Each structure stands twice: as C-alpha cells, then as structure tokens.
Steps between C-alpha positions, in 0.01 A plus 500: 500500500456578131735212393311258725165601343637444146630159597162407643341569167727270300329265260589167354452295180553125521498312169502114523532274197418135570549205258361535157163333416560263214248277310616255231834687474313833440553776766161619631639762739865623493560661840852607418373703200226651710740601773747652259221711338360622830863583606511769228193685627598791727425415865283807554267368221494152661425624848295796397708701749798730467665421832846339514471129445704183476465223244581129540516254209481123568532289188613147500494456885505132605466532879153600629661636820699748285178621353342512846778723633460738206125505553541566876738791433261650253204460731688690764523820279298780659381645170309369197584143389456323169553123486491350156501119450506309173546126429327167537275402792490144609385301800672291761277198452567365848376810686310658212677830541559744218858578410673739253752286319856627523787406276542118506163426668358159405187315604716295734688783657230773523483476878853596526574713201171689436388817679192422715232742395387568863848648571398800285195569710673442829777755423259761377238447768623772740552779250270801527201491262537712192875467450538159339435388141548143389519450112480142366559351152481130553415165334358208702599147416263200489554434869433861613207588281230287673596650837470853354157421366408373843620825663344713237792746551866504597526556875720791606535746787187713566721797551619494142334605181542202265485529116589241246416193296551127535465326164385136492705202384470392142506824306770535222698778665670814381858386457803657656373860478333720757158356579189692397380610843834631613568656156171686502540611858826667385330643192237665713775670713670614172195625319314689775574879537438466876557181688170314550423321827590140512140373466462685164839382375409144590155519333647639177784243495248213543283632223797525261691185587293242305500264799424129458147392584456417865778728623467588866508881519567668829324662666201304416168668436386379837803650674446835314133504605601446864726812504341777705342777286731791442813318627787592279717215361808439718720589205371861496790754489663591834744749350568698191422276203747503207405735217506213254616142516653496151537739210476465126837550329867509587813626329847351459735588779746211552500281809772383742853610415839556657494872546749642742750214485836485308483254221742203567554407141163421339232552761329717243417178318277411800346842515405491135376144521272575795375816328411293194269286712350751746260701305261779607504809711646452849262669748637793687409334826441143604133568566436667164286277271668279246374612165444284198531566125167486311427143410706351781220495760498183696134444433561447128668162512528405866856621531602704802618861470879545471636502848854615422456876518320468837770272636771734388311794654489309838873445486592857410283634776688286748239227547737228412332218702172555319664524162694179561190307625287609200776407260536162660122443469521574130809285452328211664199539272729516199693184606172312531356632172806499274757281674839552667697525175265744321608844387231642725654331804845629417362852456339499845818369657674801345234729646554347853875536452470868432254550792746333728773737378277800555421375856882461570473120531805435292529140617158405349559725192831323434352152518203605285706668224742204496211258463357710218833496323528126526146451373552733206836344414335164469297625209679818370843576360764614752518822303127576538447834672251351741758241618780756533258740675400236756862422569582874537214541743610199706857631510396846609274374778774259619752787522254679725471219744651599833437163666812291447314175547226586252766614248699184544187287452382665183840569346587151349173476310544855370858420380374190318249720317772761410730228370232393256489844337819530284402844367466656835773738607763264658563756773165423657589133535835586645336746746259227618784245536711733703222596735391146555862399565518768768174392651594137527867561577601252237613538138228469239602278207481659160 
C-alpha cells in the first residue's frame, strides 16, 4: 500500500521547444537555449514539490502527434505537473487556428506540422484543479498577433494555472541566448532563500525581463482580478520545497572519468581530457543544486548555468536516462548555435559517449567515441592526446560489447580509425583485427 501511495504522488515536468522565432535573420526567441537552461534547474525547484518526478525534454520535434503523445502521458500523471512551451506562434490561415511551430513548420505546412494550440487545453482539461502549471515563453508572428489581440489572452485549460509572455512580431530579439523572461524566472528560483509561489516568481520575472512594448503577459490583469479572493495559486507547494534552488560558489572536483576500469592502453587520455572540460563541484546527489562560481551567474550575460556537473550527478546516481536526455538537449542547442564541426559540438559528443559508457550502452559509446576520433583527426595531429584518447575510449567500449552483431557493425570503422594513428600501440590494432576476424568468420586484411 505504501508503494502505491508513493506512485500516486509522482509528478512530471514536460519541457517543449518549438521552432525559433526569427526576424530579419535575428533570433527573437531561442527555444532550445531556454529548454537547456531550465533543464539544469532541479526538478523540486521547478515543481515546488519534493515528491519523485519524471522529466521529458522535447526539442526539435517535427511530428505534432509525437508531441501530443508526450503531452497526454504527462497529463496522466497523478501528481503536480509543469508544462513549459517556448517557440513561435502562428496561425493556420484557412481555419484561423493557433499553432506552436515545430521544427520545419512553414506557412504552407502549418496545418500538418504545427501543434494545434487547442490540443494543450484538451489534454489538460480533466486534470484536478491545483495540480497543473503551464509556463510560456513565446513569440507571435505577423499572422498570429492579430488573433491574440482579438482574444485578449492565450486560451488554455481552466484547470491549469498559466504564466508566461507572448512577445509581438517586429522587435529586435535577444539572439541565441536564454530569453529574458525564462532567464529571470530561473534567477528568481536561484536567488530566493525559500521558493516563492509561481505567481510571485512570474511577477518578478516580468518586471525584470525588459519586455518589448505590447507584450501579452499571462495571466492578464482581468484574469487575476477574476480569481476568487484568498485562492492560492495553483503552483503553491504540495510537498517539501527545496532548501534553495541554487547556491553561490563551487569548488573544483573533476567530472566524468573512468574509475574502476582497467586502462586498455591510453584511456587515461580520455579521462584527463574530459576532466579538463568538466569544471565545478559535482553534487553529492542528483537533486543537489548546481552551484556557480561568482561572476558566472546566468543573469549576467544571458548564458545558462553550466549543466555538466548536474548531468554527471544524474549519471552517477543511476538516473542514466535523464542524464542522456539532458545531454542531448544541450548538444542539440550547441549544434544549432555553433555548428556541427565546432569544438563545442565535439565536446558534447564526448560527454554523451562517456554517459553511454557509464550506462553500459557500449554500442552507442563505441559509435560516439569513434565519431569523435574521426572528427578530431580531421583537424588535429594523429599524435594529439585528444585523438588518441578518443580512439582508446572507442576501443575499450568495443571490447566490452557482448552483442556479436553490434560488435561486427562498429568494428570496421573503429579499425579504420586505429589505422590512422601510427603512434598508437600496434597491439591494439592487432587485437581489434583478430576480434573482428572471429566475429565475421573471415580473415581481416592487414
């Protein structure tokens, strides 16, 4: 009975990033950056509840039915629910229906590739009052803005407490960083000794965000006035609130490593390379706040807090799925911001490779480390420690593969990488050749 009661209290955070809002090649709202920044905030701070919770990240989705299924799953959670949406609002001009643009949505395809706004209200409609919060950071395009002015608000489920902003078309925009409203929402969670209720966080974020003139702020003054006197906001705590959302300073314990494994000829290169990049104190538990160095607060320049210590803490506490999902969100943001061939993108591929190793997914880890090795080899010397370290990591993970088919699939590409490194211990290449020969039952040419 006790386990059933705990399961009934489970909460959920659903973070959805639609398509970026762009005006004259300038990004107005960068949903991927917003999602990545929120993903670093401990779930108890987001939900204002200490009960066990799940988190779902949707960034880059192209199929509205995929988003609908995730929304339906989240709506079925019996505990508190936070749904966050960021991106561009547009209108299906034929039916005059609002849609959240997903990746690849165009004016011609919005009926088939956008998320109809009424789906949100329909899925949340039957949830008990007081358990649902919808947080919005949106930009309306020229087609959607007249309809929003006609409505005077953004319709949503009456069972949900809705907070957020919809900025009008035509303002210059904030670039690829975290947008002001979301950034200041996070700042309020970081700076408050005790977690404020959602209405107060929202009000402070709106006041600090320097919103463009004409921005639609939700709830509107009329909706606030219509709230019954004494009614607490739906976001009021329903469990122990976290002691603090973030701290002030952090030390210098290294990040992901290879502890506990025998070193197959050079994996220490990978360990030191990852340590070089992953700075900051790793929290003792996955729910412990991620702490920033003085001067690194995200409010200073719009940059998000460093997510890597939090991701590593999730992985070391056994929450591999959450760690991998958050790392993938950050990698997608980096790819869009810096490009596929950037050093930042290579670094996040290394992080995902190490997370896959920690989770025991040696197939994925082998593919990722091999890809990192190829990418680095294209711009670095074969003798570079980072190149050799990636090759050593790929070789180690490949030797741990028990699935013969997966090992046979990834082996040839690994061997091509090893052949390109003349300073690598030749015994490693010979080992890989012999194993692949046994797997394929045919001799492997030298």
